[in-house]
N, C-alpha and C positions, 0 to 999 in steps of 0.2 A: 760327351767325354769317351763311351765304351766305343762310337763307332769310330772315334782318331783314333782310338788305341789300336783296336782290329785293323786301321788300314795301314798302321805302322809297322804291322808284323806281316801283311802283304810282301811277297817276293817282287824284285822290281821287274819291270816287263822286260820280256825279252827281245831279241833284236829281230828285225823286221825279216831276214833271211830265213832264220830258225821258224819264225812262227809261221812261214810262206809253207817251208818242209813240212811243218804239222800238218796243216790246212792240206795239203793233198795227200798225205798219208791218210787223214780220215776220208776224203773223197774216194779216192782209189781203192781204200777198204770197203766202203758202203758199195763202190761200184764192180767190185768183185765177188761179193756177197749177191747183190742182186743179179748179176751177169747167171747167175745157175737157178735162181729161183723158178724161172719159167720150165726148168725139168722137171717141176713137181705138178702143174698142172695144167700146161698143152699139149701133153703128151695122151691124153685119153683116146683122141681121135684116131691115132696110131693104134692103139688095141681094140678097136670097134669090131673089125672082120673078125679078129682071133674069141672075142668075146661072145659074138652073136653066134661062131661055130661049136664053142666049145660049151657055151650056156643056155644056148637057144634064146636070147633076150632079142625081141625086136628092134627095131632101129626107133622107133619112136620111143620107146622104155627108155633107150639108152640116150635120145636126144634131152629127155627129161630129167635123166639122173646127170648130165652135164650142165641142164637150168640149175640144177639144187648146188652146185658147186658154185654158179655166179652168183645165185642169191646168196648163199652162205659169205661168197667175198665181198657182198656189198655191204652185207651186218659188219663184218668182222670189219671193215673201211674204217666205218661209222664208229666203233667203239676203240678198236687198236688205236687210232691215233690217239685218244685220250688215254689211255694204259701207256703210249710211250712217252707223252707229257709228264705222267706221273712217275713211273717205273724208269724211265731212261730209254732211250731207243737202242742201245745198246745191247741190253738185256733184251727188249722185245724181240728184236730183229736176229737176234742170234737164236732164242726160242721159237721165233717161226720157224726156221730153219729146218732146226732140230723135230720139233713134231711133224713138221710137214713130209720129212723123209721116213718118218715113223708111220705117219699115217698111209703115206705112199706103198709101202710094203704091206701094211692091213690090207688095203686094198685089191694086193696082188693076190692075197688068200680069199677072196669074196667069192662065195657061192651062188648065188643069186642076184635077183634087183634088189632087195631089201639091204643087203648086208651091202651091195656095191652102193646103192644111195647114200647110205647112212655115213658109211667111211669117206667117201668122195665128198658128201657135204662138210664132213667135219674140216676133212683136209682145206675146202675151199676158205673155211673161218679161219684158219693156222697158217694160209698164204698171204692172208691181207693183214700180218703181222710185218709184213716186210716191207713195202714202199715207206708208208706215213712214217716208221722209226727210223729207217736209214733217212729221211730228209730230216728228221729231228735232228741227228747227230750233225748233218752239214749245215741246219740253219744255225747251231750251235758254235761252229766255226769261222761260217764265211760270213763275212759283212754284206749287208743289202744290196750294195751298189754291186757286188759278184753273185748275186742270187743267180742270175740269170746263166751266169756260164756255168757254175757250180752243179746245178740242177740241168744245165743241158748237158753236160757229161755223164749225168744220174740217167738221164731218160736216153740216152746214147746206149749204155749198159742195158735198158730196159728192152730196147729194139734187140740188141745182139742177143739178149736171151732169147728171144723168140726163135732165131735162127739155129742156138746151140740147141734149142728143143726138138727141133725139126732134124737136124742132125745126128743125134743120138738117137733119138727113136727110130731113123732111119737106120743107125748103123746095127740096133737091136735086131729089126725085124730080116732086114734085108740081107746083110753082112754076117751076121752073127747066126743068122737063122732059129732065133731062137722064138719061144711061144709069148703071148701076150701078156704074161703076167712078169717078164723081166723088164718090159718097159716101165713097170710102178718100180721095179727094184735097182736097176743099175745106173740113168742118168743122175738119178736124185742122190747117188751117192758125191757128185759135185756140188750138190748144194749143201750138205753136209759140211764138206770141207770147207764151201765158202761162209758159210757161219760160225765155224770154230775158227777160221781167220780171220773172220771180223771181229769175233768177241777178242781175239789174242793184239788185232792191232789197232784198234779204234778206243776211243773214250769219249763219254758224251757231250764234256765240255773243257777247255783248258784247264780250272780248277783242279780233275780229274789227274792230271798230270804235274799239278803245283808249279803251274806255270802262270804267267801274267800275260795277258796280250800286249803288244805295242799300241801305245795312243792312235796311232793310225786304225788299228782294228778295235778301236772303243764302242765302236756302233754296231759290233756284233749284237744278235737278238740277244734278250734275258734267256741262260739258257732254264731248262726245265728242273724246278729243285724236288 
């Protein structure tokens, strides 16, 4: 009886056209945010010459520090996917963008291999708050038979993020002629903008906007609670 009453109070399903616009809104929001994520982790290589010159750290040590980020990222992927299921992808992905921006700025003030390694490793963990969380939002909005298309666009954004990380780092070093510390300060501001835009534009699931999907979208994966 209670289930029937609850169902009676649900809003009527929205039109196919309106729901399609909302689907693309969520996908584009996730793409826009992740487009800038690599500015927070693929820029390290461009900073290596300046770090060596100023801090006198060997290439072997810098390679190990870069490896710390990868291991932290791997651990973060295992943990943060569960957090996205529990707390919502919108919250986790936005937190990752904001925290990674902060961590990159902290890295820019590093004074030696220890501070550089700890801060860069912490950045690797929060960087892992992006991909799975954005995928959670997409999965809640797109039906299983359209996952290939939606995640194809999402992966396209990730590929373009690598290009953007290269371009922004090159601009900082070659065009603006700034030192290595600014590589961790300027490009990541784009990630911060992307994270805030995602928070404003995206919602974890249709119910968060007070809409009921049309019947044709009833096979959408069960949203996280």
